[in-house]
N, C-alpha and C positions, 0 to 999 in steps of 0.2 A: 309338644311333640314336634319332631323335626320332619318326619315323613308320615303321611297318612295314605292308606290304601283302602278304598271303599270296596264293597262287595260287587260293584258293577265294573271294577277294574281301574277306575280313575285313581291317579296317583297325585297327591298333593305334597308340595315342599313349601313349608312356610304357611300352609293353610290346612285346616281340618275339613274343609268342604270343597274339594277339587271338583270343578265343573267340566273338566275335559280329561282326556286320557293322561295328560301331564299338565299340571297346573302349578306354576311357580309364583310365589308372592313374596314381596319384600320391598325395601326402599329402592334398591337397584337390582331387581331380579335378573339373573343372567343364566343363559344356557350355553355351555361351551361345547364345540365340536372340534375334535383334535385328530389330525392325521399327520400328513407331511407339514401342514400348517395348522395354526390354531385360529378358530373363528368364534366370536361371541355374539349371540343374539341377546340383546339386553335393553333395558330402559336406562337412558343416560342420566347419570347423577347430576350433571351440570345443567341440563335443560329438562325441566319438569315435564314428564309425559312424552318425551322424545324417544323413539325406538331407533336403535342402531344395529347394523350388521358390521362388526368391527373385525379387522384382521389383526389379531393380537400377536402375531409373529412380528409385525412392524408397529403395532399400537395405533393403527390408523382406521378410522371409521370409513368403510367403503360405501355404505348406503344408509341414509337416515330418513325417517318419516317424522315430521314434527306434529305437534298437537293440532295444527290447522289443516293437516292432510297434505302439506307440501312434501315432495320427495326430492331429496338431494343425492346426487352421485358425484363424488369428488368434492363435496362441500358439506359442512355440518350446519349451515344456516341457509337452507333453501328459501328463496324469495318468490317462488312461483310454484304452480302445481308440479312441474318438473324442472329442476334446476341442475344442469350438468356443467361441471367445471372441467374444461378440457374438451378434447375432440370426441365426437359421437359418430358412430358408423351405423347406418341403417341399410340393411341388405348386405349381401356378400358378393354381389357381382355388378352387373350393369342394368340399366333401365330396360324393362321389357314391356312394350306397349300393351301386349295382350293381358298383362296381369293387372292393369290399372283400369279404374272406372272413372266416369265423369266426376270432376271435382276433386280428384285425388292428387297427391303430391308425392313424388319420389325423390330421394336424395341418392345421387349416384356417386359411389366412391372412386370411380375412374379406373377400375380394374382393367377393363378392355377398351374404354374410350376416355373422353375428358370428364373430370369430376364436375358436378353441378347439381342444379335443382330443376326438376321437370314438373310442369303443371299440365295435367291432362284434362281435356274437355271432350273431345270427340276425335275420331279417326281423321288424320291429316289436318287437325286444327289445334294440336297441342303445342305448347311453348316450353322453352328451356333457357336457363342461364347457366353457362359453363365457362370453364377456364381452359382454353385451347392453347397450350404452350405459352402461357403468360398473357394471352389476349382474352379479355372478358367479352363473351359473345352472347347475343340475344338471338335465339334460334327458333324458327317456326317449322311446323310439320316434323317435329323431332321424334324419332323412334330409334330402335336399336341399330339401324343402319346409317343414321345421320340425320340431316335436316337442311334447312335453308337459313343461312346467316342473314339476319335483317339489319343488325347493328353491332358494332364492336368498338371496344376501347383497348388499344394496345398498350404495352408496357412503356411506350414512349410518351403516353398521354394524348395520343391522337384518337379522336372519336370520329367514327364514320357511320353513316347510314347506308345500307346496301339493299338494292332491289335488283332482281335479275335483269341484267343489261343496263341498269342505271341506278342512281341514288336519288332519293327524294326527301324533301322536307316540306311539309304543308303548314302554312300559317293561316288559321281561321279567325274571323272576327265573330262577334255575337250575333250579327245579322245574316250570317251564312256566307259572307264573302270569303274568298280563299286565294292565296298565292302559293304557287309551287316553285320550289327551287330544286333543280335536278340536273344530273349530268347524263349525257347520251354518247354512245360511240357508234358512228356510222362509217364503216370501212376503217380508214386510218385516222379519221377526224374525231377528236374528242371535244365535246362542247359543254359549256355550262349554260343553263337556261332558266329564265324566270317566266312563269305563265300565270294567268288568272284562273287556271283550272280547265279552261276550254281552248284558249288561244295563247300561242307563244308571244311574249312581249319583248324579251331581250335574249340574245344569244351571244355568248362569248366563246370564241374558239381558242384552242391552246396556242395558236400562233399569234394571238392578240387582237384579231379582228373582232369588232363588236357590231352586232346587227340589232337594229330596232325596227320591228315590223318585218323582219326577214330572218330566216333561219340559216341562210347561206351568205354571210357577209363576205365581200370581196375586197374590202378596204378597212383601214384602221377604224373608221366609223362609217357604217353603211345603214342609211335610213331608207326603209322600204316605203312603198306607197300605201 
């Protein structure tokens, strides 16, 4: 028998014991849906037990589920629970802080701001990584209105650490000791400084004056008391 219809309404094609409203059984059972395009829901003949949704207008499988449960979009050989070949878009607009909970991640497609990844922990304490006109930026306190850039790598390869009013790099040892490298701007004077975390040790001004033990060197090398 080609088609079986049970008295409960179940229809079987290739089976005399249909377990659902429509039950198709065979070596490569296929259900075709056709309108402006043709799509097949099928078990793949080339990969035993793999389910495909194939665009038969082009002959391309758009989505596959292999016997291990891996899902592939744009690939017929998914190597992970979700394997997407090509670009993926999550959400239709921009990051909205109010929609995220602690520990959640948002991918921003850059419709109204810069595209990037946002990591939410708590109000005013979330972080993001985005592409601001070709500059890779690490942003703190990120929300839909912006945030504070803490570090950035521009398309010329220059990496900078940024802190409001200064830049800082801290070097820690395992015993708790620390050295800070940072820049400051006081009026029209820009200085580079090295400190031990509590006291300034070395100051270098943009004019070339170097101070040791003083933050206001008045000569090429100025050693304070």
